[in-house]
Structure formats: C-alpha cells, structure tokens
ROVEXMAR-359465 format. One record per residue (C-alpha): x, y, z; residue in one letter. Coordinates in nm, 4 decimals. Layout:
BEGIN
@east X | north Y | up Z | res a
...
END
This chain:
BEGIN
@east -0.6928 | north -1.0182 | up -0.8583 | res m
@east -0.6152 | north -1.1118 | up -0.5035 | res r
@east -0.4874 | north -0.8446 | up -0.2553 | res w
@east -0.1405 | north -0.8905 | up -0.1025 | res l
@east -0.1167 | north -1.0855 | up 0.2198 | res e
@east 0.1236 | north -0.8336 | up 0.3609 | res k
@east 0.2262 | north -0.4949 | up 0.2369 | res f
@east 0.4554 | north -0.3957 | up 0.5226 | res g
@east 0.7607 | north -0.4553 | up 0.2935 | res d
@east 0.6294 | north -0.1622 | up 0.0942 | res c
@east 0.6462 | north 0.0795 | up 0.3887 | res c
@east 0.9372 | north 0.2596 | up 0.5591 | res k
@east 0.9300 | north 0.4777 | up 0.8683 | res l
@east 1.0976 | north 0.8160 | up 0.8336 | res n
@east 1.2801 | north 0.8485 | up 1.1660 | res k
@east 1.3040 | north 1.2329 | up 1.1294 | res n
@east 0.9257 | north 1.2968 | up 1.1431 | res n
@east 0.7802 | north 0.9538 | up 1.2369 | res n
@east 0.5834 | north 0.9382 | up 0.9159 | res q
@east 0.5154 | north 0.6247 | up 0.7220 | res v
@east 0.6359 | north 0.6298 | up 0.3617 | res q
@east 0.4588 | north 0.4003 | up 0.1229 | res f
@east 0.6658 | north 0.2770 | up -0.1736 | res d
@east 0.4031 | north 0.2684 | up -0.4450 | res l
@east 0.6371 | north 0.1207 | up -0.7073 | res k
@east 0.7340 | north -0.1701 | up -0.4922 | res t
@east 0.3748 | north -0.2320 | up -0.4035 | res f
@east 0.2566 | north -0.2313 | up -0.7645 | res i
@east 0.5385 | north -0.4672 | up -0.8598 | res t
@east 0.4562 | north -0.7160 | up -0.5776 | res k
@east 0.0832 | north -0.6921 | up -0.6386 | res y
@east 0.1109 | north -0.7606 | up -1.0072 | res l
@east 0.3719 | north -1.0326 | up -0.9642 | res n
@east 0.1600 | north -1.2133 | up -0.7064 | res s
@east -0.1302 | north -1.2215 | up -0.9504 | res n
@east 0.0707 | north -1.3124 | up -1.2604 | res g
@east -0.0007 | north -0.9796 | up -1.4289 | res n
@east 0.3523 | north -0.8112 | up -1.4348 | res r
@east 0.3134 | north -0.7432 | up -1.8044 | res s
@east 0.0080 | north -0.5143 | up -1.7337 | res q
@east 0.2024 | north -0.2684 | up -1.5222 | res e
@east 0.1623 | north 0.0293 | up -1.7570 | res s
@east -0.2108 | north -0.0363 | up -1.7950 | res r
@east -0.2451 | north -0.0646 | up -1.4115 | res f
@east -0.0608 | north 0.2665 | up -1.3466 | res i
@east -0.2633 | north 0.4431 | up -1.6095 | res t
@east -0.5934 | north 0.3267 | up -1.4585 | res k
@east -0.4669 | north 0.4100 | up -1.0998 | res l
@east -0.3779 | north 0.7707 | up -1.2205 | res e
@east -0.7225 | north 0.8055 | up -1.3813 | res e
@east -0.9010 | north 0.6985 | up -1.0633 | res l
@east -0.6817 | north 0.9277 | up -0.8486 | res r
@east -0.7653 | north 1.2274 | up -1.0739 | res a
@east -1.1332 | north 1.1770 | up -1.0088 | res k
@east -1.1033 | north 1.2053 | up -0.6313 | res e
@east -1.4591 | north 1.0780 | up -0.5953 | res l
@east -1.3981 | north 0.8760 | up -0.2776 | res i
@east -1.3975 | north 1.0386 | up 0.0674 | res e
@east -1.0592 | north 1.0245 | up 0.2272 | res i
@east -1.1832 | north 0.7834 | up 0.5053 | res r
@east -1.2755 | north 0.5322 | up 0.2454 | res c
@east -0.9344 | north 0.5163 | up 0.0823 | res k
@east -0.8036 | north 0.2280 | up 0.3003 | res i
@east -0.9470 | north -0.1174 | up 0.3889 | res h
@east -1.0008 | north -0.1753 | up 0.7552 | res g
@east -0.7717 | north -0.4848 | up 0.7514 | res h
@east -0.4954 | north -0.2861 | up 0.5752 | res d
@east -0.5204 | north -0.0072 | up 0.8339 | res f
@east -0.4886 | north -0.2642 | up 1.1150 | res t
@east -0.1896 | north -0.4266 | up 0.9524 | res e
@east -0.0250 | north -0.0873 | up 0.9088 | res l
@east -0.0955 | north 0.0021 | up 1.2672 | res l
@east 0.0532 | north -0.3227 | up 1.3965 | res c
@east 0.3563 | north -0.2734 | up 1.1684 | res w
@east 0.4054 | north 0.0794 | up 1.3075 | res y
@east 0.3758 | north -0.0099 | up 1.6766 | res i
@east 0.5525 | north -0.3483 | up 1.6706 | res r
@east 0.8957 | north -0.2015 | up 1.7621 | res p
@east 0.7465 | north -0.0416 | up 2.0689 | res y
@east 0.5871 | north -0.3464 | up 2.2095 | res l
@east 0.7540 | north -0.5890 | up 2.4495 | res r
@east 0.8360 | north -0.9295 | up 2.3120 | res k
END
C-alpha cells in the first residue's frame, strides 16, 4: 500500500497546551480509502493493535523522517511570514 501524500488533515493543534493531536480514525479511513482497501478496516486495526502491544521499536524509530518534516512544517506554518 502507498503512504498518504499528506496527513496534516489528520492533525489538530490544541491551543491550550500547544500539543498536536493526531486523529487516528481519520488517518486510517483516508489511508485505506486511498489504497482501495476500506473493507479491510477491522483487519488493519487488529494488526495495528497487535504491533503496538509488542512495543519492539525504539520510540525514535516510530516516525518516518519525511513525515516528521511534514508535521514540523504543518506546525510552524502559521508562524511564518507569507
């Protein structure tokens, strides 16, 4: 399956504490829809929960570099001059 081009639509900024909130349900829906696998949602969620329970991956390895860059740009965009 191909990764989403943009996932910024799945994020919101909590103005109270300046934390990014990731909407996993929206992400899963968009990800599966873009790959024509919407009918596999329950299977996808089950596998995701299984992998999360293992916690085998170091925290630093849980995001792709390009995704981090996109998230950083999304976060600082309102503070940049046009």
